[in-house]
C-alpha positions in Angstrom: 7.0 -14.6 29.5 4.2 -12.3 30.7 1.0 -12.4 28.7 0.1 -8.8 27.6 -3.2 -9.5 25.9 -5.6 -12.5 25.9 -8.3 -12.6 23.2 -11.0 -15.2 23.9 -14.0 -16.3 21.8 -14.3 -12.9 20.0 -17.3 -12.8 17.6 -18.3 -9.9 15.4 -20.9 -9.6 12.6 -22.0 -6.8 10.3 -25.5 -7.4 9.3 -25.8 -11.0 8.1 -22.0 -11.2 7.5 -20.1 -12.8 10.4 -16.6 -11.4 10.2 -15.0 -12.9 13.3 -15.9 -16.4 14.4 -14.8 -17.2 18.0 -11.2 -15.9 17.7 -8.8 -17.0 20.4 -5.3 -15.4 20.5 -2.5 -14.7 23.0 -0.1 -11.8 22.6 3.0 -12.1 24.9 5.0 -9.2 26.1 8.4 -8.5 24.6 7.4 -10.4 21.4 6.7 -9.4 17.8 3.6 -11.4 16.7 3.0 -11.1 12.9 -0.6 -11.5 11.9 -1.1 -12.7 8.3 -4.4 -13.2 6.5 -6.0 -12.9 3.1 -8.0 -9.7 2.4 -11.3 -10.1 4.2 -10.0 -12.7 6.7 -11.0 -10.4 9.6 -7.6 -8.9 10.6 -8.8 -5.2 10.4 -12.0 -6.0 12.4 -10.0 -7.7 15.1 -7.6 -4.7 15.3 -10.6 -2.3 15.4 -12.0 -4.2 18.4 -8.6 -4.0 20.2 -8.3 -0.2 19.5 -11.9 0.7 20.5 -13.4 1.4 17.1 -15.8 -1.6 17.2 -17.4 -3.6 20.0 -17.3 -7.4 19.9 -20.7 -9.1 19.8 -19.4 -11.9 22.1 -16.1 -13.0 23.8 -13.8 -11.0 26.0 -10.3 -9.4 26.0 -7.9 -9.0 28.9 -4.9 -6.7 29.1 -2.3 -7.7 31.6 -5.0 -9.8 33.4 -7.6 -7.0 33.6 -10.8 -7.0 31.5 -10.3 -4.7 28.5 -13.3 -3.4 26.6 -12.4 0.1 25.2 -15.3 2.4 24.5 -13.3 4.5 22.0 -9.8 4.7 20.5 -9.0 7.3 23.2 -10.0 4.8 25.8 -7.7 2.2 24.3 -4.9 4.7 24.0 -5.2 5.6 27.7 -4.9 1.9 28.5 -1.7 1.6 26.6 -3.0 0.1 23.3 -1.6 2.2 20.4 -2.5 1.5 16.8 -1.0 2.7 13.5 -3.6 2.0 10.9 -3.0 1.0 7.2 -4.9 4.1 6.1 -2.3 6.8 6.6 -4.6 9.7 7.2 -6.1 7.9 10.2 -2.7 8.5 11.9 -2.0 12.1 10.9 -3.9 15.4 10.7 -3.0 16.8 7.3 -3.9 20.5 8.0 -1.5 20.6 11.0 2.3 20.9 10.9 4.7 18.1 11.6 5.4 19.3 15.2 1.7 19.4 16.1 1.1 16.0 14.6 4.0 14.4 16.5 2.9 16.0 19.8 -0.9 16.1 19.4 -1.4 13.7 22.3 0.8 15.7 24.6 -0.2 19.3 23.7 -1.5 19.9 27.2 2.1 19.3 28.6 3.5 21.8 26.1 1.2 24.7 27.1 1.3 27.4 29.7 -2.2 28.1 31.0 -4.4 28.7 28.1 -1.6 29.7 25.8 0.3 27.2 23.6 4.1 27.2 24.1 5.1 26.8 20.4 8.8 26.8 21.2 8.4 24.0 23.8 6.1 22.0 21.5 8.7 22.2 18.6 11.6 21.4 20.9 9.8 18.2 22.1 8.8 17.4 18.5 12.5 17.7 17.4 13.4 15.1 20.0 10.7 12.7 18.8 11.8 13.2 15.2 15.4 12.5 16.1 14.5 9.1 17.6 13.1 8.1 14.2 15.9 9.8 12.2 13.2 12.0 10.6 14.8 14.6 8.5 11.8 16.9 8.1 11.0 20.5 8.6 8.8 20.3 11.7 7.0 23.5 10.7 5.8 22.0 7.3 2.2 21.2 6.8 1.6 17.4 6.7 -0.7 17.8 3.7 2.3 19.0 1.7 4.4 15.8 2.4 4.6 12.6 0.5 3.0 9.3 1.6 6.2 7.9 3.1 6.8 10.9 5.2 3.2 10.9 6.5 3.6 7.2 7.3 6.8 7.8 9.3 5.1 10.7 11.2 2.2 8.4 12.1 4.6 5.8 13.4 6.7 8.3 15.3 3.6 9.7 16.9 2.7 6.2 18.1 6.1 5.8 19.6 5.6 8.9 21.8 2.6 7.3 23.5 4.7 4.7 25.4 2.6 1.7 24.3 2.1 -1.5 26.2 0.6 -3.1 23.1 1.6 -1.6 19.8 -0.4 -2.6 16.7 1.0 -1.8 13.3 -1.1 -2.5 10.2 1.1 -2.8 7.0 3.5 -0.1 8.3 6.1 -0.5 5.6 3.8 -0.3 2.6 4.9 3.2 1.8 8.5 3.1 3.2 11.8 2.8 1.5 14.2 0.0 2.5 16.2 2.3 4.7 13.1 3.7 6.4 11.9 0.1 7.0 15.2 -0.8 8.6 14.9 2.2 11.0 11.4 1.0 11.9 12.7 -2.5 12.6 15.4 -1.1 14.9 12.8 0.8 16.8 10.6 -2.2 17.2 13.6 -4.2 18.5 14.2 -1.5 21.1 10.5 -1.6 22.1 10.6 -5.4 22.4 13.5 -5.1 24.8 11.5 -2.8 26.9 8.7 -5.4 27.2 6.2 -4.0 24.7 3.9 -6.5 23.0 3.8 -5.9 19.2 1.1 -7.1 16.8 2.5 -6.5 13.3 0.1 -7.1 10.4 1.9 -7.7 7.1 1.9 -9.7 3.9 5.5 -8.8 3.0 7.7 -11.9 3.5 10.8 -9.6 3.7 9.3 -7.9 6.8 8.2 -11.1 8.3 11.5 -12.8 8.0 13.3 -9.7 9.4 11.3 -9.3 12.6 8.8 -12.1 13.4 9.1 -14.0 16.7 5.9 -15.9 15.9 3.4 -15.9 13.1 -0.4 -16.2 13.5 -2.6 -16.7 10.4 -6.3 -15.9 9.9 -8.7 -17.3 7.3 -12.4 -16.7 7.0 -12.7 -15.0 10.4 -10.8 -17.7 12.3 -7.3 -18.3 13.5 -6.0 -20.9 11.0 -2.4 -21.4 12.3 0.1 -20.4 14.9 3.8 -20.8 14.1 6.6 -20.1 16.6 9.9 -21.5 17.7 13.5 -20.8 16.5 12.8 -21.8 12.9 9.5 -20.3 11.6 7.7 -22.2 8.9 7.0 -19.4 6.4 5.7 -21.6 3.7 3.4 -23.4 6.1 2.1 -20.0 7.3 1.2 -19.0 3.7 -0.6 -22.3 3.2 -2.5 -21.9 6.5 -3.5 -18.3 5.5 -4.8 -19.3 2.0 -6.0 -22.8 2.8 -3.9 -24.2 -0.1 -0.4 -24.1 -1.4 0.6 -21.3 -3.7 1.6 -22.5 -7.2 4.2 -20.4 -8.9 3.4 -20.5 -12.6 5.9 -19.5 -15.3 5.2 -16.1 -16.8 4.3 -16.3 -20.5 5.8 -13.1 -22.0 3.5 -11.2 -24.3 4.2 -10.5 -27.9 4.5 -6.8 -28.4 2.4 -4.9 -30.9 2.8 -1.5 -32.5 4.3 1.5 -30.6 1.7 3.5 -28.6 3.6 5.9 -26.4 7.0 7.5 -26.4 9.2 9.5 -24.1 11.9 11.4 -26.0 14.9 13.1 -24.4 13.0 13.0 -21.2 14.6 14.5 -18.0 13.0 14.1 -14.6 15.1 16.8 -12.9 17.9 19.3 -13.6 20.6 16.8 -12.7 19.2 13.6 -14.3 20.2 12.3 -17.7 17.9 12.4 -20.7 16.5 9.1 -21.9 14.1 7.6 -24.5 11.5 5.0 -24.0 8.9 3.5 -26.3 5.9 1.5 -25.0 4.1 -1.0 -27.2 0.6 -2.5 -27.5 0.1 -5.7 -25.4 3.2 -5.3 -23.3 3.4 -4.8 -19.6 6.3 -2.7 -18.4 7.3 -2.6 -14.8 9.0 0.7 -13.9 10.9 0.0 -10.7 13.4 1.6 -8.3 13.8 2.7 -4.7 11.8 5.5 -3.1 12.9 8.7 -4.8 14.1 7.0 -8.0 11.7 9.0 -10.2 8.8 6.6 -10.7 6.3 9.1 -9.5 7.7 11.8 -11.7 7.2 9.6 -14.8 3.7 8.6 -13.9 2.7 12.2 -13.0 4.0 13.5 -16.3 2.2 10.9 -18.4 -1.1 11.5 -16.5 -1.0 15.3 -16.7 -0.3 16.0 -13.1 3.1 17.6 -13.5 5.2 18.2 -16.7 8.5 16.6 -17.5 11.5 18.7 -16.5 12.6 18.4 -20.1 11.6 16.3 -23.1 8.7 15.3 -25.2 5.9 12.8 -25.1 4.1 11.2 -28.1 0.9 9.3 -28.3 0.5 7.3 -31.5 3.3 9.4 -33.0 1.6 12.7 -32.2 2.7 15.3 -29.6 1.0 14.6 -26.2 0.9 17.4 -23.7 -2.0 16.7 -21.2 -3.2 19.8 -19.4 -4.8 17.8 -16.6 -5.7 14.2 -15.6 -9.2 14.8 -17.2 -7.4 15.7 -20.4 -5.3 12.5 -20.1 -8.3 10.3 -19.5 -10.1 11.8 -22.6 -7.1 10.6 -24.6 -7.2 7.1 -23.2 -4.5 7.5 -20.6 -5.7 6.0 -17.3 -4.0 6.0 -13.9 -4.7 4.1 -10.7 -3.0 6.1 -8.0 -0.9 4.8 -5.1 -2.8 6.5 -2.2 -6.3 5.1 -2.6 -7.6 6.8 0.6 -6.8 10.3 -0.6 -6.8 10.1 -4.3 -9.2 7.3 -5.3 -11.8 5.9 -2.9 -15.0 8.0 -2.4 -16.1 6.7 1.0 -19.7 7.7 0.7 -20.2 5.7 -2.5 -20.9 2.1 -3.1 -18.7 -0.3 -5.1 -20.6 0.4 -8.3 -20.3 4.1 -8.2 -16.7 4.0 -7.1 -15.9 1.8 -10.1 -17.6 3.9 -12.8 -17.0 7.4 -11.4 -14.7 8.6 -14.2 -16.8 7.1 -16.9 -20.4 8.2 -16.0 -20.8 9.9 -19.4 -20.3 6.5 -21.1 -23.2 5.0 -19.1 -25.8 7.7 -19.5 -28.5 8.7 -22.0 -29.3 12.4 -22.3 -27.8 12.9 -18.9 -29.8 10.0 -17.3 -27.6 7.3 -15.8 -28.3 3.6 -16.7 -28.1 1.9 -13.3 -28.5 -1.6 -14.7 -25.5 -1.0 -17.0 -23.5 0.3 -14.1 -24.3 -2.6 -11.8 -23.6 -5.1 -14.6 -20.1 -3.5 -15.1 -19.4 -3.7 -11.4 -20.6 -7.3 -11.1 -18.2 -8.4 -13.9 -15.2 -6.7 -12.2 -16.2 -8.1 -8.8 -16.1 -11.6 -10.3 -12.9 -11.1 -12.3 -10.9 -9.7 -9.4 -12.4 -11.8 -6.7 -13.6 -8.9 -4.6 -15.1 -10.1 -1.3 -18.4 -8.4 -0.7 -22.1 -9.0 -0.2 -23.1 -7.2 -3.5 -22.1 -4.4 -5.8 -24.2 -2.0 -3.7 -22.0 -2.4 -0.6 -20.4 0.8 0.6 -16.7 0.7 -0.3 -15.8 1.5 3.3 -17.2 -1.8 4.4 -14.5 -3.6 2.5 -11.1 -4.6 3.7 -8.2 -2.5 2.5 -7.1 -5.1 -0.1 -10.6 -5.4 -1.5 -10.8 -1.6 -1.7 -7.6 -1.8 -3.8 -9.2 -4.3 -6.1 -12.2 -1.9 -6.6 -9.8 0.9 -7.6 -8.0 -1.3 -10.1 -11.3 -2.7 -11.4 -12.3 0.9 -12.1 -9.5 1.4 -14.6 -9.6 -2.1 -16.1 -13.3 -1.9 -16.8 -12.9 0.5 -19.8 -10.7 0.4 -22.8 -7.5 2.5 -22.5 -4.5 3.3 -24.7 -2.0 3.4 -21.8 -2.8 2.2 -18.3 -0.6 3.5 -15.4 -0.8 1.4 -12.2 1.1 3.0 -9.3 1.8 0.4 -6.6 -1.2 -1.7 -7.5 -0.3 -4.4 -4.9 0.1 -2.1 -1.9 -1.6 -3.6 1.1 -2.9 -6.7 -0.5 -2.2 -10.3 0.4 -0.3 -12.8 -1.7 -3.4 -14.4 -3.3 -5.0 -11.0 -4.0 -1.7 -10.0 -5.7 -1.9 -13.0 -8.0 -5.6 -12.2 -8.7 -4.8 -8.6 -9.6 -1.7 -9.5 -11.6 -3.6 -12.2 -13.5 -6.4 -9.8 -14.5 -4.0 -7.1 -15.5 -2.2 -9.6 -17.8 -5.4 -11.1 -19.2 -6.8 -7.6 -20.1 -3.5 -6.2 -21.5 -4.3 -6.7 -25.2 -4.3 -3.5 -27.4 -2.9 -1.2 -24.7 0.4 -0.4 -23.1 0.5 -1.1 -19.4 3.0 0.6 -17.1 3.2 -0.8 -13.5 5.1 1.3 -11.0 6.5 -0.8 -8.2 9.3 -0.4 -5.6 9.4 -4.2 -4.8 11.4 -6.0 -7.4 9.6 -9.3 -6.8 6.4 -7.7 -7.8 8.0 -6.4 -11.1 9.3 -9.9 -11.9 5.8 -11.4 -11.1 3.9 -9.3 -13.7 6.0 -7.6 -16.3 7.3 -8.5 -19.8 10.1 -5.9 -19.4 11.5 -4.1 -16.4 12.8 -0.5 -16.5 15.1 0.5 -13.6 15.3 4.1 -12.4 17.8 5.3 -9.8 17.9 8.7 -8.2 15.9 10.4 -10.9 17.8 8.9 -13.8 17.1 6.0 -16.2 19.4 3.1 -15.3 18.4 0.4 -17.8 15.8 -1.9 -19.3 15.6 -5.7 -19.4 13.5 -8.5 -20.6 11.9 -10.3 -17.6 14.2 -13.3 -17.8 16.0 -15.1 -15.0 19.3 -14.5 -16.7 18.8 -10.7 -16.2 17.9 -10.7 -12.5 21.5 -10.1 -11.2 21.9 -7.1 -13.5 18.5 -5.7 -12.5 19.4 -6.0 -8.8 22.7 -4.3 -9.4 21.2 -1.3 -11.1 18.2 -1.2 -8.7 20.6 -0.7 -5.7 22.6 1.9 -7.6 25.7 -0.1 -8.1 27.5 0.0 -11.5 27.0 -3.2 -13.5 30.8 -3.8 -13.6 31.3 -7.2 -15.1 27.5 -7.7 -15.4 25.8 -7.3 -18.7 25.4 -3.6 -19.2 21.9 -2.2 -19.7 21.9 -0.1 -22.8 19.6 1.9 -25.1 16.0 2.5 -25.1 12.9 0.3 -25.4 12.9 0.5 -29.2 13.6 -3.1 -30.1 
């Protein structure tokens, strides 16, 4: 098998922090190599060296036997190294339409002289969209699309570049199960064409579906390589973490008094009305496939969009937030799904990112108390295991998973009545997921916590009760017990329970 890329002795430091420590790795053609690593292990830095964002301090890379040291992402692209980054907006231009985004690298081919041939551009874009089964209006502005659609556009755009080495960083983090299957089919086709694929993921479902080999990183080094006909998934996780994961039994919380209610709530014209009551101390996972209605519930509670119909009550009183600021003032907090667009302030350090919504609580006659702010951030860094030099590090110097921990720490650091967490485990490794889940549970006393997740295993890992939504309607609610898992799976996939125990009623008892 031809060797596409040879990485030898790569070293990279940022200030006193050595991120990569003599990394050696081979990437064969016609092979999907999955790269696993804990947040902060060095995966993103290695990828940025391969795609021309960073220069290595030492070591060398060859691409099909030739020295490869791209001066820029454009240089890497011209050499056939194409990357789809975890941060979606690095792969799309929000202010352009879908067609322009898909064809941005080939615009010169779609023009006549100095004039852009819009008809030709859109015709080519439709062909690209068809290869990905993208059912989108190609004249729509990307900024008006959801996260999953933007992710699919970024991936489709990468496919138009005819890559020799394709690098995908957590590509399914925002995709539905069907969209992920379409992506896997495309990757299989590219593999048959001889493309080398480096696929970064923590999702075992992805890894089991596509991996030819698994490479693990820990503390800036390669910690394990697993290949052969029978991959050792458990061994790979152990090599990634440096220890075996211990699966503890979840101790369900004892619910307190009611805090928040949804009454006769409808998410759309065609959905059925439902009631839900959320109690103090309880953690409720609201789960369902993409388009099930999770976002509509979260948006209504946080004051982003109203319910289609129905009422909301906070401590028994009518609750109709006019805006997120109004919701926050009433003790309703929300950590959003898309941290790069809706949460992280890239020019701020960790401390200022964490306390941003609560500056008035840490000021005296309009003067901020920096020691208070730093103390608050230091506690969150310790509790969530955020890998950084200090609380004054710019948030953009952190790995994606550690940025996610900062955003969750922001909303855990202050007392809330209801805490909404939209996909809190997106883009984080297995250990970080446990760290975040543990801290959410430890801090859950005296509030209702609603965790919105598409992955059922994440719901089972953290929740006391699991609400299932399907196609905009309430499907059922269950205590998080092993005996209920079959029924949950049935409703999750939209199948009638049949002989399974029927999910009934509302969260009132």
